[in-house]
C-alpha distance (Angstrom), angle and dihedral (degrees) to the residues before:
residue distance angle dihedral
M1 . . .
A2 3.72 . .
D3 3.75 117.9 .
E4 3.80 111.6 -98.2
K5 3.80 88.7 -128.1
A6 3.80 88.1 63.9
L7 3.77 90.6 63.6
S8 3.75 118.2 98.0
F9 3.80 120.0 -111.8
F10 3.81 88.5 -108.6
E11 3.81 93.4 52.7
R12 3.79 96.0 45.3
Y13 3.81 94.4 55.8
L14 3.81 99.8 39.0
T15 3.82 92.5 133.3
V16 3.81 90.1 55.0
W17 3.81 91.3 52.0
V18 3.81 90.1 49.7
F19 3.81 92.1 56.1
L20 3.81 91.1 44.0
C21 3.81 91.1 52.3
I22 3.81 91.1 49.1
G23 3.80 88.8 52.2
L24 3.81 91.8 44.7
G25 3.79 91.2 50.8
I26 3.81 92.5 51.1
L27 3.82 90.2 47.2
L28 3.81 92.2 50.2
G29 3.79 89.8 50.0
R30 3.80 89.1 54.6
L31 3.81 98.7 42.0
A32 3.80 97.8 39.5
P33 3.82 106.1 22.4
Q34 3.80 94.2 158.3
V35 3.78 92.0 57.8
A36 3.80 90.3 51.5
V37 3.81 92.1 46.4
T38 3.80 92.0 49.4
L39 3.81 93.5 49.4
D40 3.80 91.9 44.5
S41 3.80 90.6 52.6
I42 3.82 91.0 60.8
S43 3.78 96.3 91.0
V44 3.80 144.1 127.4
F45 3.81 117.6 -146.5
Q46 3.83 87.5 -10.5
V47 3.82 90.4 -58.6
S48 3.82 109.4 128.3
I49 3.80 111.4 -124.0
P50 3.87 94.2 -155.0
I51 3.81 88.8 52.6
A52 3.80 90.3 45.8
I53 3.82 90.7 54.4
C54 3.81 91.5 50.8
M55 3.80 90.6 46.4
F56 3.80 90.3 52.3
F57 3.80 92.2 56.6
M58 3.81 89.2 44.0
L59 3.81 93.9 54.6
Y60 3.82 102.9 30.5
P61 3.84 95.4 73.5
I62 3.82 88.5 51.1
M63 3.80 93.9 47.8
V64 3.79 94.4 48.1
K65 3.83 90.8 57.2
I66 3.81 92.8 55.0
D67 3.78 116.9 105.3
F68 3.80 99.2 -139.2
T69 3.79 93.5 -161.3
N70 3.80 86.7 70.2
V71 3.81 91.6 54.9
V72 3.81 88.7 67.6
E73 3.81 90.7 49.7
I74 3.80 92.0 52.9
T75 3.81 91.3 59.0
K76 3.81 87.9 63.9
S77 3.81 89.8 64.9
P78 3.81 103.4 41.0
K79 3.81 99.8 167.3
P80 3.86 96.7 110.5
V81 3.82 91.5 45.0
V82 3.81 92.3 50.6
L83 3.81 90.1 48.4
S84 3.81 90.1 52.0
L85 3.82 89.8 53.9
V86 3.81 91.3 50.1
I87 3.81 91.4 50.3
N88 3.80 96.7 43.4
W89 3.81 98.9 43.2
L90 3.82 109.2 21.8
I91 3.81 101.5 35.5
K92 3.81 114.5 18.0
P93 3.85 99.8 55.5
F94 3.80 92.5 49.7
T95 3.80 95.7 46.1
K96 3.81 89.6 48.5
Y97 3.80 90.2 49.8
G98 3.81 91.9 48.7
L99 3.80 94.0 47.3
A100 3.81 93.5 46.3
M101 3.79 92.4 51.2
L102 3.82 93.7 43.2
L103 3.80 100.0 44.3
L104 3.80 102.3 30.1
G105 3.79 95.9 31.7
I106 3.82 98.3 43.5
V107 3.82 117.5 4.9
F108 3.84 99.4 40.1
R109 3.79 96.8 25.2
P110 3.84 95.2 102.9
L111 3.81 87.7 54.6
L112 3.81 93.2 52.3
P113 3.80 103.6 57.6
G114 3.76 126.2 163.9
T115 3.77 138.4 45.3
E116 3.79 138.0 -102.7
V117 3.78 134.9 -151.2
L118 3.78 113.1 -123.9
S119 3.78 124.6 -143.5
S120 3.81 87.7 -98.6
G121 3.80 90.1 60.2
Q122 3.79 93.5 -110.0
E123 3.81 116.5 136.2
V124 3.81 114.9 -139.3
E125 3.78 137.8 170.1
L126 3.79 112.2 -93.2
W127 3.79 94.9 -122.8
R128 3.80 90.2 58.8
S129 3.79 90.7 54.1
Y130 3.81 92.5 49.3
A131 3.81 90.5 47.0
S132 3.81 90.2 51.9
G133 3.80 90.9 55.9
A134 3.80 91.8 48.4
I135 3.81 90.5 49.5
L136 3.81 91.6 51.2
L137 3.81 89.4 53.6
G138 3.80 89.2 53.5
I139 3.80 92.3 55.5
A140 3.81 95.1 48.9
P141 3.82 110.6 72.6
C142 3.77 117.1 -161.2
T143 3.80 115.9 -99.1
A144 3.81 103.3 172.7
M145 3.80 115.7 24.6
V146 3.81 89.9 50.2
L147 3.82 87.4 70.8
M148 3.80 87.9 60.9
W149 3.80 92.6 48.7
S150 3.81 90.8 48.7
Y151 3.79 91.0 49.3
L152 3.80 92.8 50.7
S153 3.80 91.8 47.7
K154 3.84 91.5 53.2
A155 3.80 90.8 -121.3
N156 3.80 133.8 145.5
N157 3.80 103.6 -62.7
E158 3.80 93.2 -175.7
L159 3.79 91.2 55.8
T160 3.81 91.2 46.2
L161 3.79 89.5 53.7
V162 3.82 91.9 52.2
M163 3.83 91.2 47.4
S164 3.79 90.5 49.7
A165 3.81 93.0 49.6
V166 3.81 94.5 47.6
N167 3.81 94.1 46.9
S168 3.81 90.2 48.1
L169 3.81 90.0 56.5
V170 3.80 92.6 46.9
M171 3.81 90.9 49.0
L172 3.79 89.9 58.6
F173 3.81 89.7 61.2
L174 3.82 105.4 30.7
F175 3.81 104.9 34.7
A176 3.80 96.2 77.9
P177 3.83 100.4 45.7
M178 3.81 93.6 42.3
A179 3.80 93.2 47.6
S180 3.78 92.0 46.5
W181 3.79 92.1 49.8
M182 3.80 96.1 45.2
L183 3.78 94.1 45.3
G184 3.77 90.4 57.9
G185 3.77 104.3 -84.6
A186 3.79 93.8 -73.4
G187 3.77 117.7 155.6
M188 3.78 103.7 -79.1
I189 3.79 117.3 -137.7
V190 3.78 101.1 -163.2
P191 3.82 118.1 -161.1
W192 3.80 93.3 -138.3
G193 3.78 90.7 168.5
T194 3.80 90.3 57.9
I195 3.80 93.1 49.7
L196 3.80 95.1 46.8
F197 3.79 96.2 41.0
S198 3.82 93.8 47.0
V199 3.81 91.6 51.3
L200 3.80 90.9 47.9
I201 3.79 96.1 45.5
Y202 3.82 99.1 38.1
V203 3.81 100.7 38.4
A204 3.80 114.1 10.6
L205 3.82 98.5 46.3
P206 3.83 97.9 52.0
L207 3.82 89.0 39.3
V208 3.81 93.9 55.8
A209 3.81 92.4 41.6
G210 3.80 91.5 49.2
Y211 3.79 93.4 47.6
F212 3.79 96.2 51.2
T213 3.83 93.7 40.5
R214 3.80 91.5 53.0
R215 3.79 92.2 45.4
W216 3.82 93.0 49.8
I217 3.82 95.2 45.9
L218 3.80 94.3 47.6
K219 3.80 89.4 50.6
K220 3.81 96.7 45.3
K221 3.81 103.7 30.3
G222 3.79 106.8 17.3
L223 3.79 134.0 -127.7
A224 3.81 95.4 -72.7
W225 3.82 93.3 57.6
F226 3.81 90.0 44.0
N227 3.83 91.2 54.1
T228 3.77 100.7 40.0
R229 3.79 102.4 35.1
F230 3.80 115.3 17.0
V231 3.81 99.0 38.8
Q232 3.81 91.9 44.3
W233 3.79 89.2 56.3
L234 3.82 92.1 47.6
T235 3.82 98.3 46.6
P236 3.85 99.6 91.9
I237 3.81 95.5 39.3
S238 3.83 97.8 81.5
T239 3.78 95.3 54.8
T240 3.81 93.6 41.2
A241 3.81 89.1 53.0
L242 3.82 90.1 48.2
L243 3.79 90.3 55.7
A244 3.81 91.6 46.4
T245 3.82 89.4 50.3
L246 3.81 91.6 52.9
T247 3.80 92.5 47.3
L248 3.81 91.7 51.8
L249 3.79 95.1 42.7
F250 3.79 94.7 51.8
S251 3.78 92.7 43.7
F252 3.82 85.7 59.6
K253 3.82 97.8 46.1
G254 3.81 104.8 18.6
D255 3.80 94.5 103.6
V256 3.80 90.3 58.5
I257 3.80 90.0 54.5
L258 3.81 94.8 47.2
D259 3.79 92.6 47.7
N260 3.83 93.5 52.9
P261 3.82 107.2 38.4
L262 3.82 99.2 150.0
T263 3.77 93.5 41.3
I264 3.80 88.1 51.8
L265 3.80 88.4 54.0
W266 3.82 95.5 53.2
I267 3.79 94.3 44.7
G268 3.80 90.4 43.3
L269 3.79 92.1 55.5
V270 3.80 90.3 55.5
L271 3.80 91.1 51.5
I272 3.82 94.9 44.9
I273 3.82 93.0 50.4
Q274 3.81 89.0 49.2
I275 3.80 91.6 50.6
V276 3.79 92.5 50.1
I277 3.82 92.9 49.0
I278 3.81 95.7 47.8
F279 3.80 94.5 42.9
A280 3.80 92.7 49.1
L281 3.80 91.5 47.3
S282 3.79 96.3 47.1
Y283 3.82 102.2 34.6
F284 3.80 104.1 31.2
G285 3.81 93.8 25.7
F286 3.79 117.3 35.3
A287 3.80 97.2 21.6
R288 3.83 93.2 52.9
W289 3.80 93.3 39.5
F290 3.81 91.3 54.8
K291 3.82 91.2 40.8
L292 3.79 96.0 -122.5
P293 3.81 117.4 175.7
Y294 3.79 115.6 -111.8
E295 3.81 93.0 -104.1
D296 3.83 89.0 61.0
A297 3.82 97.1 34.6
A298 3.81 94.8 57.0
P299 3.84 97.4 57.5
L300 3.81 89.9 42.9
G301 3.80 89.6 57.6
L302 3.80 95.6 40.7
I303 3.80 99.5 47.9
G304 3.80 91.7 53.5
T305 3.79 93.1 52.8
S306 3.81 97.1 47.0
N307 3.80 124.4 85.1
H308 3.79 133.9 -152.8
F309 3.80 96.6 -118.8
E310 3.79 96.4 -177.4
V311 3.81 95.5 55.3
A312 3.82 93.2 44.4
F313 3.82 92.1 48.5
A314 3.80 94.5 45.6
T315 3.80 91.4 49.4
A316 3.81 92.6 47.7
A317 3.81 91.8 47.9
T318 3.81 91.6 47.5
L319 3.80 95.1 47.6
F320 3.79 102.4 35.7
G321 3.81 108.3 14.0
L322 3.77 136.4 -90.8
G323 3.81 93.2 -88.9
S324 3.80 95.8 44.9
G325 3.78 126.6 121.9
A326 3.80 88.9 -115.6
A327 3.82 91.1 58.7
L328 3.81 89.3 47.4
A329 3.82 90.6 53.4
A330 3.81 89.5 53.3
V331 3.82 89.9 52.7
V332 3.81 89.7 51.1
G333 3.81 86.7 55.6
V334 3.79 94.0 70.9
L335 3.82 93.0 39.3
I336 3.81 90.3 57.6
E337 3.77 98.6 34.2
V338 3.79 103.0 58.3
P339 3.84 99.4 55.0
V340 3.82 92.3 37.9
M341 3.81 92.9 48.9
L342 3.80 90.8 50.7
G343 3.79 87.2 54.1
L344 3.80 91.3 50.2
V345 3.81 90.5 49.3
E346 3.80 88.6 56.4
L347 3.81 90.8 46.2
C348 3.79 90.2 52.4
K349 3.79 92.5 52.4
R350 3.80 91.8 49.0
T351 3.83 94.1 49.7
Q352 3.80 99.7 48.6
H353 3.78 89.4 114.2
L354 3.81 90.7 68.1
F355 3.79 91.7 69.2
P356 3.82 131.2 67.1
K357 3.77 120.7 -99.9
K358 3.79 119.5 -100.9
A359 3.79 91.2 -111.4
E360 3.81 91.6 53.8
V361 3.80 94.0 60.0
A362 3.80 98.2 35.7
G363 3.79 90.4 85.1
E364 3.81 91.9 53.9
G365 3.80 94.7 63.5
M366 3.78 96.2 -93.1
V367 3.77 113.7 134.1
P368 3.81 105.8 -128.2
A369 3.77 118.9 -130.9
P370 3.80 106.3 -91.1
A371 3.76 116.9 -113.0
L372 3.77 114.2 -105.3
T373 3.74 112.8 -103.6
T374 3.77 90.0 -135.4
S375 3.75 130.2 87.4
V376 3.79 120.5 -113.3
A377 3.75 91.3 -120.6
S378 3.77 96.4 50.5
A379 3.78 104.1 34.8
R380 3.79 107.9 22.1
P381 3.83 107.8 160.0
L382 3.76 114.0 -111.6
G383 3.76 113.7 -98.8
D384 3.83 94.9 29.0
D385 3.75 112.3 156.2
């Protein structure tokens, strides 16, 4: 690994910049609310176009570094992908449901008094609305941001891409029936446009752009130029775009967070406990039990702990109203997730020694994580220590 002293000042204190951008976004939302409202209104199927642009520049540099020939090889050893499906669809939704009902419905219930009227005209207790938002987050696995977490943890980006694609397909079929069942069997109005458009704009677009860019550069300029020139220029773009995304996102929703500080705390505790349980089970449990190498174990742990905020929020807003407690819970999801996921990325990097080396599992049929086609000097992942 590269010496920590070799990291730039910006790279070494990434977590600090994340918190500063969250604060800056909230401040901008307060000082210039009309600007935030105007930008937030530029959306298609409730997917913010400004956020989508930032997400593109966050994911494109990661996609362009992926050797797509290795993606095909990974499908020949599907164990990590199957484990991700088990975690995301057979374990995570039910643990989130149980925690939401236990903590919000029993433990924190005296602290969440009152009722609210939903967009349908139905009056419900506030804790039920918050629990509904938390449940929706549990049924919407992350399909975009997890690529950033995998990149920062120096994991297998090709495997993460396959996991993301497979879980996106499954979400198209299972999200509606699971949400309808867990929310009490009510008629489920599924924002299919939001799901499809978010997958296309957050995953497919940077994937296609990265694939054809890489192919063209390798043909015209060669691998050496790609490694030493193009990748070096791209390296800081992902993290810069991440910070811009956070600033925009919290300028849109920061007022909601400031107006509900204690509610944010109770909902946040539910989400944090869920993250800890799923990460421990997938990373320290399943990954070690099945003897996955670190490069495969890290994305397995990270994809199960991330949530698709946009889909959960759009569903909550469609079902219960934009100002509902369920929509607020979905907003809390991204507030909690980003700092916690950065912490888990660091934990992954510091526990690599707990997992077998790639060479040790190669002989057992496991496809080892392909070596990056970039030099350490020119394309060292941000946060390397």
